[in-house]
Structure formats: C-alpha cells, structure tokens
C-alpha positions as CSV (number, residue, x, y, z in Angstrom):
1,X,111.2,70.4,117.8
2,X,113.4,69.7,120.8
3,X,113.1,73.3,122.0
4,X,111.0,75.0,124.7
5,X,107.5,75.8,123.4
6,X,106.7,79.5,123.4
7,X,103.3,79.4,121.8
8,X,100.7,77.2,120.1
9,X,98.3,78.3,117.4
10,X,95.4,76.2,116.1
11,X,93.6,77.1,112.9
12,X,90.5,75.4,111.6
13,X,89.8,75.8,107.8
14,X,86.7,74.9,105.7
15,X,83.6,73.7,107.4
16,X,85.5,73.3,110.6
17,X,85.7,77.1,110.7
18,X,82.1,77.4,111.8
19,X,82.9,75.8,115.2
20,X,84.5,77.2,118.3
21,X,88.2,76.3,117.9
22,X,89.2,77.1,121.5
23,X,88.6,73.5,122.8
24,X,90.8,72.2,119.9
25,X,93.6,74.6,120.9
26,X,93.3,73.5,124.6
27,X,93.4,69.8,123.5
28,X,96.5,70.4,121.3
29,X,98.2,72.3,124.2
30,X,97.4,69.5,126.6
31,X,98.9,67.0,124.2
32,X,102.1,69.0,123.8
33,X,102.5,69.8,127.5
34,X,101.9,66.2,128.5
35,X,105.0,65.1,126.7
36,X,107.3,67.7,128.3
37,X,105.9,68.5,131.8
38,X,106.6,66.6,135.0
39,X,103.2,67.8,136.3
40,X,99.9,66.2,135.7
41,X,98.4,67.8,132.6
42,X,94.7,67.6,132.1
43,X,92.0,69.9,130.9
44,X,91.7,71.6,134.3
45,X,95.5,72.3,134.8
46,X,96.7,72.9,131.2
47,X,96.0,76.6,131.0
48,X,97.8,77.3,134.3
49,X,100.8,75.1,133.4
50,X,101.1,77.0,130.1
51,X,100.8,80.4,131.8
52,X,103.5,79.4,134.3
53,X,105.8,78.4,131.4
54,X,105.0,81.6,129.4
55,X,103.3,79.7,126.6
56,X,100.7,81.5,124.7
57,X,97.7,79.8,123.0
58,X,95.6,81.1,120.2
59,X,92.8,79.7,118.1
60,X,91.3,80.9,114.9
61,X,89.0,79.9,112.0
62,X,89.5,80.5,108.3
63,X,86.9,80.0,105.6
64,X,88.4,78.8,102.4
65,X,87.0,79.0,98.9
66,X,87.6,75.4,98.0
67,X,85.8,74.2,101.2
68,X,88.6,71.8,102.2
69,X,88.4,71.0,105.9
70,X,91.8,71.1,107.6
71,X,93.1,71.6,111.1
72,X,96.5,73.2,111.4
73,X,98.6,73.3,114.6
74,X,101.6,75.6,114.8
75,X,104.2,75.3,117.5
76,X,106.2,78.5,118.1
77,X,109.8,78.1,119.5
78,X,112.9,80.2,119.6
79,X,113.9,79.0,116.1
80,X,110.6,79.7,114.5
81,X,107.3,78.1,113.6
82,X,106.7,74.4,113.2
83,X,103.5,73.4,111.4
84,X,101.5,70.2,111.1
85,X,98.1,70.2,109.3
86,X,95.7,67.4,108.8
87,X,92.2,66.4,107.8
88,X,89.8,63.5,107.7
89,X,90.1,62.1,104.2
90,X,87.8,59.2,103.2
91,X,87.2,58.5,106.9
92,X,90.9,58.3,107.6
93,X,92.9,60.9,109.6
94,X,95.8,62.1,107.5
95,X,98.7,64.6,107.9
96,X,98.7,66.8,104.8
97,X,101.4,69.3,105.7
98,X,104.7,69.3,107.7
99,X,106.1,72.8,107.8
100,X,106.3,73.9,104.2
101,X,106.3,70.3,102.8
102,X,103.1,69.0,101.3
103,X,102.5,65.3,102.3
104,X,99.8,62.7,102.5
105,X,100.3,60.4,105.5
106,X,97.8,58.3,107.4
107,X,98.1,58.9,111.2
108,X,99.5,56.1,113.2
109,X,102.3,53.6,113.4
110,X,106.1,53.9,113.9
111,X,107.6,56.7,112.0
112,X,111.1,57.9,111.0
113,X,111.0,61.5,110.0
114,X,114.0,63.2,108.4
115,X,114.8,66.5,106.6
116,X,118.0,66.4,104.7
117,X,119.7,68.0,101.7
118,X,118.3,66.2,98.7
119,X,121.0,64.1,97.0
120,X,121.1,60.8,95.1
121,X,121.6,57.6,97.0
122,X,120.1,58.6,100.3
123,X,117.1,56.3,100.2
124,X,119.4,53.4,99.5
125,X,121.6,54.2,102.5
126,X,118.9,54.3,105.1
127,X,116.9,51.5,103.4
128,X,120.0,49.3,103.6
129,X,120.5,50.0,107.3
130,X,116.8,49.3,108.1
131,X,116.9,46.1,106.1
132,X,120.1,44.9,107.8
133,X,118.2,45.4,111.1
134,X,115.1,43.6,109.9
135,X,113.0,46.7,110.0
136,X,110.4,46.7,107.2
137,X,109.2,50.0,105.6
138,X,105.4,49.8,105.3
139,X,105.0,53.3,103.6
140,X,107.3,56.0,102.4
141,X,106.4,59.7,101.9
142,X,108.9,61.9,100.1
143,X,108.4,65.7,99.6
144,X,110.5,68.5,98.2
145,X,109.7,72.1,97.9
146,X,112.2,72.7,95.1
147,X,114.5,70.4,93.2
148,X,117.9,69.6,94.9
149,X,116.9,71.6,98.0
150,X,115.9,69.9,101.2
151,X,113.9,66.7,101.1
152,X,111.4,65.5,103.7
153,X,111.0,61.7,104.1
154,X,108.6,60.1,106.4
155,X,108.9,56.3,106.7
156,X,106.1,54.3,108.3
157,X,107.8,51.2,109.8
158,X,106.4,47.9,111.0
159,X,108.4,48.1,114.2
160,X,109.8,50.9,116.3
161,X,113.3,52.0,115.4
162,X,115.9,51.2,118.1
163,X,118.1,54.0,119.3
164,X,121.3,52.4,117.9
165,X,119.8,52.1,114.4
166,X,118.4,55.6,114.6
167,X,121.9,56.9,115.5
168,X,123.5,54.9,112.6
169,X,121.1,56.4,110.1
170,X,121.7,59.9,111.4
171,X,125.5,59.4,111.2
172,X,125.2,58.3,107.6
173,X,122.5,60.6,106.3
174,X,123.5,63.7,108.3
175,X,119.9,65.1,108.3
176,X,119.1,68.7,109.3
177,X,116.4,67.2,111.5
178,X,115.5,63.6,112.4
179,X,112.8,62.2,114.7
180,X,111.5,58.8,115.6
181,X,107.8,58.8,116.5
182,X,105.3,56.1,117.6
183,X,101.7,57.0,117.2
184,X,98.5,55.1,117.7
185,X,95.7,55.7,115.2
186,X,92.4,56.9,116.8
187,X,89.2,58.5,115.6
C-alpha cells in the first residue's frame, strides 16, 4: 500500500479453518516485514520486529457453508484495510480477491496492477504503450464492482515493466493506485 503497516490479519476459511492459523499469520507477517525492514526478518525475530514497530497480528478461522477453502490476508494501514484472498484451485495457487474486487489470477510472473475510474479507451492506451515497448501481455484480469465506477486491471506480462514505461502509463491512465510486482510461483 505504500504506507506503514499497523496490523495484519489472516483468516482461513473452509477446510483450512480446522488448522491452527497462527503459523500462517506469522509467515504472512514475515513476508510483509522482509520487504520493508532493514533488519534480518526470520521466524525467530519477526514478532519482536512487529512489536517494536507497533504492528498487531491476528489470526482466525471461519467455517463456511459452501466449504470453499480460502486464505485471506488483510493489511491494516492508516488509510484502511487492504485485502488479498487466495486458494488452491485445480492444483494451482490463485488470487481470488483484491480488496472488494473479485478476480481469478494465477500466482506468479510480472504484474501491472491498476485501479482507475472505468472509462472507455483505457485498455487501448496502456496496451499501446506496452506494445510500443515490446512488452507482451500474457494474461489480463479486469474487475468492476459496479458499472462505470472504479475498475481493477491486473496484467501478467512476459517481462518486468521498466520504471520509465510504468511512469508513462501512470501519466496517461491517471490511476488511483498502480503497482508493478514480480512474483515467483511456488507451491
């Protein structure tokens, strides 16, 4: 989110709810702090680093009627809650929710994530910039909560997006939020 982390919540749903979720919460916190801390973050030091920074951690389980297994991680910052939820679907890790947006995205690769006011012509604008820079779109996920409100687009790209291209897209699209992310797929 680009803001200091105040708390982290991990919720397991479905069959995952029968397991102790505390180790999952600690692992999620370790992953988050490793990106922002200049200290060595491991399973021994993570709780103390979080305590020193005033970051709370909670874990919970929730049985659901439909039995769908899902792991949800919520980051709490000054501006609110930021949610990512995912599951193992057909032996593939997938992100199924980004904040309030429903999505279906395999985990891994080079991503361009943008939230922007939904308006005609936006896909053509950033598609043209990527094409002019020889960056191929491997997959595209688009989600809206309501028509003509905000849209979420997540592009999986064949190559990482250079800073200059990212800045050019942000200037043209004027997104509310934009991130470039590189992930490695793992099981």
